[in-house]
N, C-alpha and C positions, 0 to 999 in steps of 0.2 A: 206665388206661394213660396217658391224657393227663396226669393229675395226676402220675404218676411221672416222665414226661418233663420236666414243668415243674420238679420238685424236682431232677432231675439237672442241668438247666441252671443253676438257682440255685446249687447246690453247686459246680459247675464255675466259675461266675463268682466265687464267694467265694474259692475257692482261687487263681484267677488274680489277684484283687485282692490277696490276702495275699502271694503270692510277688512280685508287682510292687512292693508297698510295701517288702517285705524287701530286694529287690535295690536299690531306691532308697536305703534307709537304709545298706546296705552300701557303695554307691557314695559316699554322702556321707561315711561314716566313712573310706573309702579316700582320698577327696580331702582330707579334713581331715588325715589322717596324712601324706599327701604334702606338704601345705602346711607342716606343722610341721617335717618333715624338711628342707624347703627353707630354712627360717629358723633351724634349730637351729645354735647356735654350734659344736657338735661337727663339723658338716659345713661350717661357714663360720667358721673361727677368726679371720678378719680382716674380719668383717662390719661393716656400718655401724651407727651408733647407732640410726638409724631402723629398720633391719631387726631389731636386737636388741629394740627395743620391740615390734615386730610379733610376734616370737617369744614374748616374755613375755606379751603379751596372749592369744595363742593357747593357752598352757598354763595361765594363771591366770584368764582371763576379762576382765582389764583391766590395761593397762600403767600404770605410775606413774613420774613424773618430777618432780624437784625442783631448785630453784636456790637457792643461798645466796651471800651477799656483802654488799656495801655498798649505799649509796643508789642507785647506777646499776643495781643488780640489783633493788632494791625498785621502781624506776621513777620516781624523782624527776625532775621536768622534763617528764614526758609529760602529755598532756591526760587520758588514761585508761589503764587497765591493758592494754587490747587494743592500744594503740599502742606498748607497750614491746617490747624485743627478746624477752622471755619470751613475751608475748602473741602476737606474730607467729609465733614458732617453734611455739607450741602449735597455732595454726590450720594452719600448714603441715603439721605431723605429722598432724593430724586428717584432712586431705585426701589424705594419702599412701596410706592403705590402710583398708578397712572395719574392720579390727581396732582401729584407733586413733581411730575416730569420736568416742569419748567420753573420750579422753585429756585429763587436766588436768595442767598443770605447776604445782605448788604453789610459792609464793614465800616464801622465808625470808631475804629481804634485810633489812638493818638499817641505817638511815641513821647515818653517822658511825662505823661499826664498823671496826676494824682486823682484820687476819687473826688476831691474838691473841684478840680478842673473839669471833670466830666459833667459838671453842672453848668458850664459856660454855654451861652446861647448858641454859639456856632457848632457846639457838639449836640445839644439837645434838639435844636430846631429841625434839622433834617430828619431826625428820628420821629419827632412828633408829627411832622408833615407826612412821613411815610406810613405811619400807623401800622407797624408790624403786628402780626398775630402772636409772635413769640419774640421776646427780647432777652438776650443774654447780656448781663452786666458783669464784666470781669472787674474785681474790686480794686485793681491797680495798686495793691499794697506794696509791691516792689518799690514803687516810686514814693509812696507815703512814708515808707521807712527811710529811704535814702534822703528825702527832702525834709525830714523832721516834722512831718504832720503829726500832731498829737493823736492818740487813740480817741480822745473825746471828739476832736474835729473829724476824724475818720468816720466814727459812728454817726455823727450828725450829717455828714455828707451822704452816707448810704441811706439814712432816713429820708433826706430830701430827695434823693434820686427815686426812691420807691414811691414817695408821695406824689412826685411830679408825674411819673409815668402811670401809676395805678389810677390816679384820679382823672388824668387827661385821656388816657387810653384804657378804659375799664375792661375792655374785652381782650387786652393783651396779656398773655402769660409771661410773667417776669421771673427770670432765673438769675440769681447771683452765683458767681463761681470764682474760686481763688485762682491766682496764677500758678505757674509750674514751679517745682522746686529748683533751687539754684545752688551752685557750688561756691561761688565767690561774689563779692560785691565790688564791681569796678567803678561805682559812682559814689561810694561812701564807705565808712568803716563798718565792720561787722555789727557793732553796737552804735546806734545813733546817739544824738545828744541827750536823749531821755534814758539811755542805757537799755534800749529795747532792740531786739534782733528782728530780722525779717519774719522768722517763724512766730514771734510774739504777735506780729500784726496779722498773720494768717490765722492763728488760733483765736485771737481776740475778735476778729471780724466774723469768724465762723460762729463763735458763741453768740455774738450779738445778733447776727442774722437769723439763726435758728430760734433764738429766744423770741424774736418778733413773729415767728411763724411763717417767714418767707421761704420760698423754695431756694435751696442752696446745693451746689455741687462742689465737693472738696477735690478739685483738680490736684492740688499739692499732695494730699494724703494718698489719693488713689494712684497717682503716678509713682510715688515712692513704694507703695505696696507692690505694684506691678513690677517695678525694677528689681525689687528684692526677690520676688517669686521667680522671675525669669533670669535672675543673676546677671542683670544688665547694669554696668557701671553708669552712674548718673552723669559723669563728665562726657561720656560718649554720646549723650543725647542733647548736648548743649554746644552752641557755636562759640560762645565767648564767656561761659560761666553763668550767664543769665538767660539769654534768648535761646530757645530750642532750635536745633537744626531740623532737617526734614524728618529724621528718625524720632526726635523728641516730639515734634508735632503729630507724627503718626501715632505715637503712644498716647498722647493727650486725646486724640480723637478716638482711639481704641477704648480707653477707659470711660470716655464721655458717652459714647454711642449707646451702651446698654441703658444708661440713665435716661436718654432721650426716648427710648422705647418702653421704659417701665411705667407702670401706673403711678400717678402723682396724687398727692393730697389735693383736695379742692383749694383753689387759690383763695387767700385771705381777702375779704372784701373791705376796702378802705372805709374807715369810720368818718 
């Protein structure tokens, strides 16, 4: 009889352990489903870029983000990649939520490239293959100005970039952003052959992009505002008058980060 009692207690313990583990797994599944619903764009049509990355990580296992543009996206002027605006935003996102701990922002910046050159296959193919959840496109207008790309061709290239990525990668959130402010032009005259300044290109592309209803961040304007408010001389943030130094990239990341966290309008659906 004592042996039977012992067996009964063992069986009861095993059943209790099984149901306890089952309930725990169900609770975990329930919590996971709740978290996914919290970050689902269907429930949050104006969610932030950071929250969208968290959602994508939850449903696919890992979020992906990429940046493309000119040398100031590549990171020229910085002491190392972790000091660039891309590197700093990457760390900020990794510290935002456990789902983003292993997030990597791939860099597809190309020194000297205009917005027209960003359409070349060797630039676009890796991005299309990667299928990032968020893609930042720096407009490269420092080079457009220096290399005398017309504003008409500049606008057309931005249109082509948007159409390419939005149609091929419909779930990718696309963000255009301007380059940093500069103090001098080491690669051309202050006014190019069309009589246009660098800021004419910044302001023209900003107007064009916002008129299309695309997401845009004014790096140029936000950095100038920050520098004026903090009484920081612009030359002190630049390595050579054009490319930011570590301090300049830090300021770029500082003004960009709140934008990454704030609610965004729902992305425009390509026609």
